[in-house]
C-alpha positions as a printed Julia matrix, in Angstrom:
290×3 Matrix{Float64}:
  12.03   -8.66    2.3
  12.99  -10.24    5.62
  10.62  -11.23    8.42
  11.63   -8.15   10.38
  10.96   -5.98    7.33
   7.48   -7.52    7.14
   6.78   -6.84   10.8
   8.08   -3.26   10.68
   6.79   -2.19    7.25
   4.56    0.9     7.19
   3.71    0.79    3.48
   1.36   -1.89    2.08
   2.73   -1.88   -1.47
   6.07   -3.69   -0.94
   4.22   -6.16    1.27
   1.66   -6.88   -1.45
   4.42   -7.16   -4.03
   6.21   -9.7    -1.84
   3.03  -11.74   -1.46
   2.38  -11.73   -5.21
   5.97  -12.59   -6.09
   5.82  -15.6    -3.77
   2.25  -16.53   -4.77
   0.93  -16.13   -1.24
  -2.04  -13.86   -2.06
  -5.38  -15.2    -3.31
  -7.81  -13.06   -5.23
 -10.25  -13.34   -2.34
  -7.69  -11.95    0.1
  -6.75   -9.11   -2.24
 -10.39   -8.17   -2.66
 -11.0    -8.23    1.08
  -7.94   -6.02    1.55
  -9.45   -3.54   -0.94
 -12.78   -3.65    0.89
 -11.06   -3.09    4.23
  -9.26   -0.03    2.81
 -12.55    1.38    1.53
 -14.32    0.78    4.82
 -11.63    2.78    6.59
 -12.72    5.85    4.58
 -16.47    5.14    4.84
 -17.02    8.72    6.01
 -15.85    9.94    2.59
 -18.47    7.87    0.75
 -21.72    9.83    1.05
 -23.19    8.3    -2.11
 -25.26    5.2    -1.41
 -24.2     3.64   -4.71
 -20.55    3.76   -3.6
 -21.26    2.02   -0.3
 -23.43   -0.6    -1.97
 -20.7    -1.36   -4.47
 -18.16   -1.88   -1.67
 -20.59   -4.26    0.02
 -21.13   -6.14   -3.23
 -17.38   -6.48   -3.79
 -17.19   -8.05   -0.33
 -20.07  -10.4    -1.13
 -18.39  -11.35   -4.39
 -15.14  -12.12   -2.59
 -17.05  -14.56   -0.38
 -18.92  -16.14   -3.28
 -22.3   -14.64   -2.41
 -22.69  -12.22   -5.33
 -22.1   -13.28   -8.93
 -19.98  -11.6   -11.59
 -22.9   -10.14  -13.54
 -24.27   -8.43  -10.43
 -20.93   -6.82   -9.74
 -20.52   -5.64  -13.33
 -24.04   -4.19  -13.39
 -23.6    -2.37  -10.08
 -20.37   -0.83  -11.31
 -21.97    0.18  -14.62
 -24.95    1.85  -12.97
 -22.65    3.77  -10.66
 -20.4     5.17  -13.36
 -23.31    6.08  -15.68
 -23.77    9.06  -13.36
 -20.47   10.61  -14.54
 -19.41   11.09  -10.94
 -16.09   12.8   -11.68
 -17.45   15.35  -14.12
 -20.43   16.29  -11.97
 -18.77   16.15   -8.58
 -16.01   18.71   -9.02
 -18.54   21.32  -10.1
 -20.32   21.16   -6.74
 -19.69   24.08   -4.41
 -17.6    23.07   -1.43
 -16.84   19.63   -2.85
 -14.1    17.79   -0.96
 -11.11   16.34   -2.76
 -11.21   13.41   -0.32
 -14.64   12.32   -1.54
 -13.42   12.21   -5.13
 -10.44   10.04   -4.24
 -12.61    7.79   -2.08
 -14.97    7.23   -5.01
 -12.0     6.37   -7.21
 -10.91    3.79   -4.63
 -14.33    2.13   -4.78
 -14.07    1.93   -8.57
 -10.69    0.23   -8.39
 -11.92   -2.16   -5.69
 -14.58   -3.46   -8.08
 -12.05   -4.26  -10.81
 -10.05   -7.49  -11.14
  -8.16   -8.25   -7.95
  -4.74   -8.28   -9.61
  -2.05   -5.66   -9.45
  -2.2    -2.79   -9.92
  -5.84   -2.64   -8.77
  -5.3    -3.3    -5.07
  -2.31   -0.95   -5.17
  -4.56    1.75   -6.6
  -7.19    1.2    -3.9
  -4.51    1.66   -1.24
  -3.21    4.79   -2.95
  -6.64    6.38   -3.38
  -7.78    5.7     0.17
  -4.56    7.17    1.56
  -5.05   10.21   -0.67
  -8.6    10.62    0.63
  -7.37   10.52    4.23
  -4.59   13.0     3.46
  -6.92   15.52    1.81
  -9.75   15.14    4.32
 -10.66   18.82    4.75
  -9.47   20.19    1.41
 -12.01   21.65   -1.04
 -11.52   21.64   -4.8
 -11.46   25.44   -4.56
  -8.84   25.46   -1.79
  -5.6    27.28   -2.77
  -3.62   24.26   -1.56
  -5.38   21.88   -3.94
  -5.13   24.47   -6.71
  -1.36   24.5    -6.25
  -1.13   20.7    -6.2
  -3.37   20.42   -9.24
  -1.54   23.0   -11.33
   1.89   21.59  -10.5
   0.85   18.05  -11.31
  -0.87   19.07  -14.54
   1.87   21.28  -15.88
   4.63   18.85  -14.85
   3.07   16.39  -17.27
   3.66   18.77  -20.15
   0.12   20.12  -20.29
  -0.85   23.75  -20.56
  -3.68   25.33  -18.6
  -5.17   27.53  -21.29
  -7.8    29.32  -19.25
 -10.04   28.89  -16.23
 -13.16   27.91  -18.17
 -12.21   24.26  -18.37
 -11.08   24.1   -14.73
 -13.16   21.0   -13.91
 -11.55   19.04  -16.73
  -8.09   20.17  -15.65
  -8.79   19.21  -12.04
  -9.94   15.72  -12.97
  -6.91   15.08  -15.18
  -4.58   16.51  -12.56
  -6.07   14.31   -9.87
  -4.99   11.3   -11.91
  -1.66   12.89  -12.8
  -0.71   13.28   -9.15
  -0.3     9.5    -8.98
   0.91    8.61  -12.44
   3.47   11.4   -12.62
   4.69   10.48   -9.14
   4.16   14.07   -7.99
   3.24   12.89   -4.54
   2.34   16.05   -2.67
   0.29   14.02   -0.23
   3.41   12.81    1.56
   3.58   16.19    3.31
   0.25   15.49    5.02
   0.24   13.45    8.26
  -2.95   11.72    7.14
  -1.12   10.1     4.22
   1.51    8.37    6.33
  -0.96    7.41    9.05
  -3.28    5.77    6.53
  -0.47    3.89    4.79
   0.62    2.56    8.16
  -2.92    1.37    8.9
  -3.05   -0.3     5.49
   0.15   -2.19    6.28
  -1.54   -3.38    9.48
  -4.49   -4.57    7.39
  -2.13   -6.62    5.22
  -0.73   -8.33    8.3
  -4.24   -8.96    9.66
  -5.38  -10.63    6.43
  -2.22  -12.45    5.37
  -0.57  -13.08    8.72
   3.18  -13.64    8.75
   4.26  -15.39    5.53
   7.56  -16.24    7.18
   5.75  -18.27    9.84
   2.95  -20.24    8.2
   0.5   -21.72   10.69
  -1.69  -24.77   10.22
  -4.86  -25.43   12.15
  -4.66  -28.26   14.66
  -8.15  -29.71   14.93
  -7.37  -31.02   18.42
  -7.75  -27.4    19.59
 -11.44  -27.79   18.8
 -11.96  -31.27   20.17
 -13.37  -30.34   23.57
 -15.17  -27.15   22.59
 -15.67  -27.52   18.86
 -19.1   -25.9    18.75
 -18.12  -22.95   20.94
 -15.02  -22.06   18.91
 -16.64  -22.46   15.51
 -19.8   -20.58   16.46
 -17.78  -17.76   17.96
 -15.57  -17.47   14.89
 -18.62  -17.56   12.61
 -20.4   -14.86   14.6
 -17.31  -12.65   14.64
 -17.06  -12.88   10.86
 -20.77  -12.49   10.12
 -21.34   -9.6    12.54
 -17.93   -7.96   12.14
 -17.77   -8.3    15.9
 -14.0    -8.23   16.1
 -14.14   -6.95   19.64
 -14.8   -10.61   20.5
 -11.38  -11.72   19.25
  -9.95  -11.92   22.81
 -12.83  -14.26   23.69
 -11.85  -16.39   20.71
  -8.3   -16.54   22.06
  -9.65  -17.73   25.41
 -11.73  -20.43   23.71
  -8.75  -21.61   21.68
  -6.58  -21.56   24.77
  -9.08  -23.76   26.61
  -9.04  -26.11   23.64
  -5.3   -26.58   23.97
  -3.95  -24.05   21.48
  -0.47  -22.95   22.52
   0.51  -21.18   19.31
   1.61  -17.71   20.4
   1.14  -16.2    16.92
  -2.55  -17.14   16.93
  -3.27  -16.2    20.54
  -1.34  -12.94   20.39
  -3.04  -11.92   17.17
  -6.47  -12.48   18.71
  -5.55  -10.49   21.79
  -3.63   -7.67   20.15
  -4.91   -4.12   20.34
  -6.23   -2.63   17.15
  -8.9    -3.55   14.65
  -9.4    -6.74   12.67
 -11.26   -7.05    9.37
 -13.06   -9.64    7.32
 -10.36  -11.85    5.95
  -8.45  -11.96    9.26
  -6.07  -14.9     8.92
  -6.95  -16.46   12.28
 -10.67  -16.53   11.49
  -9.82  -18.01    8.12
  -7.67  -20.64    9.78
 -10.57  -21.76   11.97
 -13.38  -21.57    9.42
 -11.31  -22.46    6.39
 -10.83  -19.97    3.56
 -13.29  -21.04    0.87
 -12.36  -21.24   -2.8
 -14.99  -18.87   -4.11
 -16.07  -17.76   -7.55
 -13.79  -14.78   -7.06
 -10.82  -17.19   -6.98
 -12.06  -19.4    -9.78
 -13.15  -16.91  -12.43
 -10.61  -15.44  -14.8
 -12.56  -12.97  -16.91
 -13.89   -9.45  -16.49
 -14.82   -8.24  -13.04
 -14.64  -11.74  -11.63
 -10.87  -11.9   -11.37
């Protein structure tokens, strides 16, 4: 991948693969990418337990929550047999099922293929936004994916089981019907933007020059801290102004702060100012703490 490829890429997966291959992605960053993907489809997460788990994953990435809390939250959530119960609900949306799957993957170890799966599931949720499980379109996708895997649909009585298995098969059998939906491509493009927001440009590494903060140290740090804590990323242009006043002339930093579009927790400029902490999420190697 070249620098221009990185800047133009509209699919997060080759970008994540590049970062992993060159050891430029920490577990914390990968987790925050997963959280950012899930927050983009917040509207598809009506269950409070799903939203709380996303928030806990974020807390774990920043070293606030501990491994046991994350494991317990995930266990309590899946005890409800979400998949089996959900598809039997009248008018249930396919998007909600995929969104819930994304949350599950986000809580798992932050190694590949987990972050890849989060990106896939959130894009699938966006693509199937208005589709019901009973919709003829989903029925066609489901049957094609299921039968293409060599399975036989014996009768309609076990439809829920078939639908669940087919929903997984759509990804693993590479029967990617979602690519025909505009929502799929739009979401993948947004995910690629998230990668650039969190990881910056690996071809142009930037180091913080503390002289930028010499004359207005408190103002810059407090502003960066408040942006992160409050998710007040609309203040990023103000941060650029503060850095500019402090003597920062780095165009990558200033342009990133002033660019149009959203930023997320994990934004590389905020991390550059505050310092990206080595958290438990980076240190632990077992179970859900990876």
